[in-house]
C-alpha positions as a Markdown table, in Angstrom:
| # | Residue | x | y | z |
|---|---|---|---|---|
| 1 | Met | 3.3 | -2.6 | -26.7 |
| 2 | Lys | 0.4 | 0.1 | -25.5 |
| 3 | Phe | -0.2 | 0.9 | -21.8 |
| 4 | Asp | -2.9 | 3.5 | -20.7 |
| 5 | Tyr | -2.3 | 3.5 | -16.5 |
| 6 | Ile | 0.0 | 2.7 | -14.2 |
| 7 | Phe | -1.0 | 1.8 | -10.5 |
| 8 | Ser | 1.4 | 1.7 | -7.7 |
| 9 | Asp | 1.0 | 0.1 | -4.5 |
| 10 | Cys | 1.9 | 2.6 | -1.3 |
| 11 | Asp | 4.1 | 1.1 | 1.3 |
| 12 | Gly | 7.4 | 0.4 | 0.1 |
| 13 | Val | 6.7 | 2.0 | -3.5 |
| 14 | Ile | 6.4 | 5.6 | -2.5 |
| 15 | Ile | 7.1 | 5.4 | 1.2 |
| 16 | Asp | 9.6 | 3.8 | 2.6 |
| 17 | Ser | 7.5 | 2.7 | 5.4 |
| 18 | Glu | 7.1 | -0.9 | 5.5 |
| 19 | Ile | 9.9 | -1.2 | 7.9 |
| 20 | Ile | 8.7 | 1.0 | 10.2 |
| 21 | Ala | 5.4 | -1.5 | 9.9 |
| 22 | Ala | 7.2 | -4.3 | 10.9 |
| 23 | Lys | 9.2 | -3.1 | 13.8 |
| 24 | Val | 5.7 | -2.0 | 15.3 |
| 25 | Met | 4.5 | -5.8 | 14.6 |
| 26 | Val | 7.8 | -7.7 | 16.0 |
| 27 | Lys | 7.1 | -5.5 | 19.0 |
| 28 | Tyr | 3.3 | -6.1 | 19.7 |
| 29 | Ile | 3.6 | -9.7 | 18.3 |
| 30 | Lys | 6.1 | -10.0 | 21.5 |
| 31 | Glu | 4.2 | -9.1 | 23.8 |
| 32 | Phe | 1.6 | -12.2 | 23.8 |
| 33 | Gly | 4.6 | -14.4 | 24.5 |
| 34 | Val | 5.0 | -15.1 | 20.5 |
| 35 | Glu | 9.1 | -15.1 | 19.6 |
| 36 | Ile | 9.6 | -13.8 | 16.0 |
| 37 | Asp | 12.6 | -11.6 | 14.7 |
| 38 | Leu | 12.5 | -8.6 | 11.8 |
| 39 | Glu | 14.3 | -10.5 | 9.2 |
| 40 | Thr | 11.7 | -13.8 | 9.6 |
| 41 | Tyr | 8.3 | -11.3 | 9.7 |
| 42 | Leu | 9.3 | -9.2 | 6.5 |
| 43 | Lys | 9.9 | -12.4 | 4.9 |
| 44 | Thr | 6.9 | -14.2 | 5.9 |
| 45 | Cys | 4.8 | -11.4 | 6.6 |
| 46 | Ser | 5.7 | -8.2 | 4.2 |
| 47 | Gly | 2.7 | -6.9 | 2.1 |
| 48 | Lys | -0.4 | -9.0 | 4.1 |
| 49 | Thr | -2.5 | -6.8 | 6.0 |
| 50 | Phe | -2.6 | -6.3 | 10.0 |
| 51 | Ser | -5.7 | -8.2 | 10.4 |
| 52 | Gly | -4.7 | -11.4 | 8.6 |
| 53 | Ile | -1.2 | -11.3 | 10.0 |
| 54 | Met | -2.7 | -11.4 | 13.7 |
| 55 | Thr | -5.6 | -13.5 | 12.6 |
| 56 | Glu | -3.4 | -16.4 | 11.7 |
| 57 | Leu | -0.8 | -15.9 | 14.5 |
| 58 | Ser | -4.1 | -16.2 | 16.8 |
| 59 | Gln | -5.2 | -19.5 | 15.2 |
| 60 | Lys | -1.5 | -20.8 | 15.2 |
| 61 | His | -1.1 | -20.1 | 18.8 |
| 62 | Gln | -4.2 | -19.2 | 20.1 |
| 63 | Leu | -4.3 | -15.6 | 21.3 |
| 64 | Pro | -6.6 | -13.7 | 22.8 |
| 65 | Leu | -7.2 | -10.5 | 20.2 |
| 66 | Lys | -8.8 | -7.6 | 21.5 |
| 67 | Glu | -11.9 | -6.8 | 19.7 |
| 68 | Asn | -10.1 | -3.5 | 18.5 |
| 69 | Phe | -6.7 | -4.6 | 17.8 |
| 70 | Val | -6.1 | -3.5 | 14.2 |
| 71 | Gln | -6.9 | -0.1 | 15.4 |
| 72 | Glu | -4.9 | -0.2 | 18.1 |
| 73 | Ile | -1.9 | -1.6 | 15.9 |
| 74 | Thr | -2.7 | 1.5 | 13.5 |
| 75 | Asp | -2.5 | 3.4 | 16.0 |
| 76 | Leu | 1.0 | 2.6 | 17.2 |
| 77 | Tyr | 1.9 | 2.5 | 13.5 |
| 78 | Met | 0.9 | 5.7 | 12.8 |
| 79 | Ala | 2.8 | 7.2 | 15.8 |
| 80 | Ser | 5.6 | 5.4 | 14.7 |
| 81 | Ala | 5.5 | 7.1 | 10.9 |
| 82 | Ser | 5.3 | 10.6 | 12.6 |
| 83 | Lys | 8.6 | 9.7 | 13.5 |
| 84 | Tyr | 10.6 | 7.9 | 11.3 |
| 85 | Glu | 8.7 | 7.9 | 7.4 |
| 86 | Lys | 9.7 | 9.3 | 4.4 |
| 87 | Ala | 9.1 | 9.0 | 0.9 |
| 88 | Ile | 11.0 | 7.1 | -1.4 |
| 89 | Asp | 14.2 | 8.5 | -2.6 |
| 90 | Gly | 13.4 | 9.9 | -6.2 |
| 91 | Val | 9.6 | 9.1 | -6.6 |
| 92 | Lys | 8.2 | 12.6 | -7.1 |
| 93 | Glu | 10.4 | 13.0 | -9.5 |
| 94 | Ala | 10.2 | 9.5 | -11.3 |
| 95 | Phe | 6.1 | 9.6 | -11.5 |
| 96 | Asn | 6.1 | 13.1 | -12.7 |
| 97 | Ala | 8.1 | 12.2 | -15.2 |
| 98 | Ile | 5.8 | 9.5 | -16.3 |
| 99 | Gln | 3.1 | 11.1 | -18.4 |
| 100 | Leu | 0.3 | 7.8 | -18.2 |
| 101 | Pro | -2.5 | 8.5 | -15.8 |
| 102 | Lys | -2.1 | 7.1 | -12.3 |
| 103 | Ala | -3.8 | 4.8 | -9.5 |
| 104 | Ile | -2.5 | 3.9 | -6.1 |
| 105 | Ile | -3.4 | 0.7 | -4.8 |
| 106 | Ser | -2.8 | -0.5 | -1.5 |
| 107 | Asn | -4.2 | -3.2 | 1.5 |
| 108 | Gly | -3.8 | 0.0 | 3.6 |
| 109 | Tyr | -6.8 | 2.0 | 5.0 |
| 110 | Lys | -7.7 | 4.7 | 2.7 |
| 111 | Glu | -6.7 | 7.4 | 5.8 |
| 112 | Gln | -2.9 | 6.2 | 5.5 |
| 113 | Ile | -2.9 | 5.8 | 2.0 |
| 114 | Asn | -3.6 | 9.2 | 1.4 |
| 115 | His | -1.2 | 10.7 | 4.6 |
| 116 | Ser | 1.4 | 8.8 | 2.5 |
| 117 | Val | 0.3 | 10.3 | -1.0 |
| 118 | Asp | 0.1 | 13.5 | 0.5 |
| 119 | Phe | 3.5 | 13.1 | 2.3 |
| 120 | Cys | 5.3 | 12.4 | -1.0 |
| 121 | Gln | 3.5 | 15.2 | -2.7 |
| 122 | Leu | 2.1 | 12.7 | -5.2 |
| 123 | Arg | -1.8 | 14.1 | -4.8 |
| 124 | Asp | -1.7 | 16.0 | -8.2 |
| 125 | Gln | -0.7 | 12.7 | -9.5 |
| 126 | Phe | -3.1 | 10.1 | -8.2 |
| 127 | Glu | -6.2 | 12.9 | -7.5 |
| 128 | Asp | -8.9 | 10.7 | -5.9 |
| 129 | Arg | -7.9 | 7.3 | -7.1 |
| 130 | Val | -7.1 | 6.2 | -4.3 |
| 131 | Phe | -7.9 | 2.1 | -3.7 |
| 132 | Ser | -7.9 | -0.2 | -0.3 |
| 133 | Gly | -7.5 | -3.8 | -0.3 |
| 134 | Val | -9.5 | -3.5 | 3.2 |
| 135 | Glu | -12.0 | -1.3 | 2.0 |
| 136 | Asp | -13.0 | -1.6 | -1.3 |
| 137 | Val | -12.9 | -5.2 | -1.7 |
| 138 | Glu | -13.6 | -9.1 | 0.7 |
| 139 | His | -10.2 | -10.4 | 0.2 |
| 140 | Pro | -6.9 | -8.0 | -0.3 |
| 141 | Lys | -4.2 | -9.4 | -2.1 |
| 142 | Pro | -2.5 | -11.4 | -2.4 |
| 143 | Ser | -6.3 | -12.0 | -4.0 |
| 144 | Pro | -6.4 | -10.0 | -7.7 |
| 145 | Asp | -9.8 | -8.4 | -6.5 |
| 146 | Ile | -8.8 | -5.6 | -5.7 |
| 147 | Tyr | -6.7 | -4.8 | -9.0 |
| 148 | Leu | -9.4 | -5.8 | -11.2 |
| 149 | His | -11.8 | -4.0 | -8.7 |
| 150 | Ala | -9.2 | -0.4 | -9.4 |
| 151 | Ala | -9.6 | -1.5 | -13.3 |
| 152 | Lys | -13.3 | -1.5 | -13.3 |
| 153 | Gln | -13.6 | 1.6 | -11.3 |
| 154 | Ile | -11.3 | 3.2 | -14.1 |
| 155 | Gly | -12.7 | 1.6 | -16.7 |
| 156 | Val | -9.3 | 0.4 | -17.8 |
| 157 | Asp | -8.6 | -2.8 | -19.6 |
| 158 | Pro | -6.3 | -5.0 | -16.3 |
| 159 | Ser | -4.2 | -5.9 | -19.6 |
| 160 | Lys | -3.6 | -2.1 | -20.3 |
| 161 | Val | -1.8 | -1.7 | -16.6 |
| 162 | Ile | 1.5 | -1.4 | -15.7 |
| 163 | Val | 1.7 | -1.9 | -11.8 |
| 164 | Ile | 4.8 | -1.3 | -9.7 |
| 165 | Glu | 4.9 | -3.7 | -6.4 |
| 166 | Asp | 7.7 | -4.5 | -3.2 |
| 167 | Ser | 6.1 | -7.7 | -1.9 |
| 168 | Lys | 5.0 | -11.2 | -2.7 |
| 169 | Ser | 1.3 | -10.5 | -2.0 |
| 170 | Gly | 1.2 | -7.5 | -4.4 |
| 171 | Ala | 3.0 | -8.9 | -6.9 |
| 172 | Lys | 1.3 | -12.3 | -6.6 |
| 173 | Ala | -2.4 | -10.0 | -6.8 |
| 174 | Ala | -1.1 | -8.2 | -9.9 |
| 175 | Val | 0.1 | -10.9 | -12.0 |
| 176 | Asp | -3.2 | -13.1 | -11.1 |
| 177 | Ala | -5.1 | -9.8 | -12.1 |
| 178 | Gly | -3.3 | -10.3 | -15.7 |
| 179 | Met | -1.7 | -7.3 | -15.4 |
| 180 | Tyr | 2.1 | -6.2 | -16.1 |
| 181 | Val | 3.9 | -5.5 | -13.0 |
| 182 | Ile | 7.6 | -4.0 | -12.3 |
| 183 | Gly | 8.7 | -5.2 | -8.9 |
| 184 | Phe | 10.7 | -2.0 | -6.5 |
| 185 | Thr | 13.4 | -3.6 | -4.2 |
| 186 | Gly | 14.5 | -0.1 | -3.2 |
| 187 | Ala | 13.3 | 0.3 | 0.0 |
| 188 | Ser | 14.7 | -0.2 | 3.7 |
| 189 | His | 12.8 | -3.4 | 4.5 |
| 190 | Ile | 13.9 | -5.9 | 0.8 |
| 191 | Leu | 16.1 | -8.1 | 1.9 |
| 192 | Glu | 18.7 | -9.6 | -0.9 |
| 193 | Gly | 17.8 | -12.0 | -3.0 |
| 194 | His | 14.1 | -10.4 | -2.9 |
| 195 | Asp | 15.0 | -9.8 | -6.9 |
| 196 | Gln | 14.7 | -13.5 | -7.8 |
| 197 | Ile | 11.7 | -14.2 | -5.8 |
| 198 | Leu | 10.0 | -11.4 | -7.7 |
| 199 | Tyr | 10.9 | -12.7 | -11.0 |
| 200 | Ser | 9.9 | -16.3 | -10.1 |
| 201 | Met | 6.1 | -14.9 | -9.2 |
| 202 | Gly | 6.0 | -13.1 | -13.0 |
| 203 | Val | 7.2 | -10.0 | -12.6 |
| 204 | Lys | 8.4 | -8.7 | -16.0 |
| 205 | His | 11.6 | -6.1 | -14.8 |
| 206 | Val | 13.2 | -5.4 | -11.3 |
| 207 | Ile | 14.3 | -2.0 | -10.3 |
| 208 | Ser | 16.2 | -0.9 | -7.3 |
| 209 | Lys | 16.3 | 2.8 | -7.8 |
| 210 | Met | 12.9 | 5.1 | -8.7 |
| 211 | Ser | 14.8 | 7.0 | -11.3 |
| 212 | Glu | 14.7 | 3.6 | -13.4 |
| 213 | Leu | 11.4 | 4.0 | -13.6 |
| 214 | Pro | 10.6 | 6.6 | -16.1 |
| 215 | Leu | 13.5 | 5.3 | -18.3 |
| 216 | Leu | 11.6 | 1.7 | -18.0 |
| 217 | Ile | 8.4 | 2.7 | -18.9 |
| 218 | Asp | 9.5 | 4.7 | -22.1 |
| 219 | Glu | 11.1 | 1.4 | -23.7 |
| 220 | Ile | 8.1 | -0.6 | -22.7 |
| 221 | Leu | 6.0 | 1.9 | -24.0 |
| 222 | Asn | 7.8 | 2.2 | -27.4 |
């Protein structure tokens, strides 16, 4: 089976940041008087945009959102990330071992994505092929639009792309884009049974360690 490109999600795939974002968001949401625990947030919100999560909660609970609430949350997240962020174990070595060209596709803002790429020392793998679901298209993941946009910009057939995703929304976006999806469950925010959820969504393989990725890619290609 021939593939020409690797598309990777960012948070929860190259950088172990989803748990940081989740803790920031749970605290932020509770300040509005809405009770939510970390596990509930991880089950229902991981992979979604800050804007989408808060807009949905605002409509459900009649929350008065500030005009700059996305920037406020982003600033809180970046402050926390500067203390606690870390690369996914073995991600640099795994990606360096895979010869296919790569792009990064995220629901984050490009400033955040580029920070993560540089922090994980993966700039030589992604170069400037960085795509944002909240900046480049109207509808972010779980819509397939950002994956299809990236494929069009690069000039690759969606069916020739292998995607690495951790979240339900990301997996749905990539599957609906007609891409070959590998699920990753090695980040700190992943709950028990998430692998089965990903499989049920059409993901072809699930790995829990980045060290498994190069051999899996090799098997897929050959």
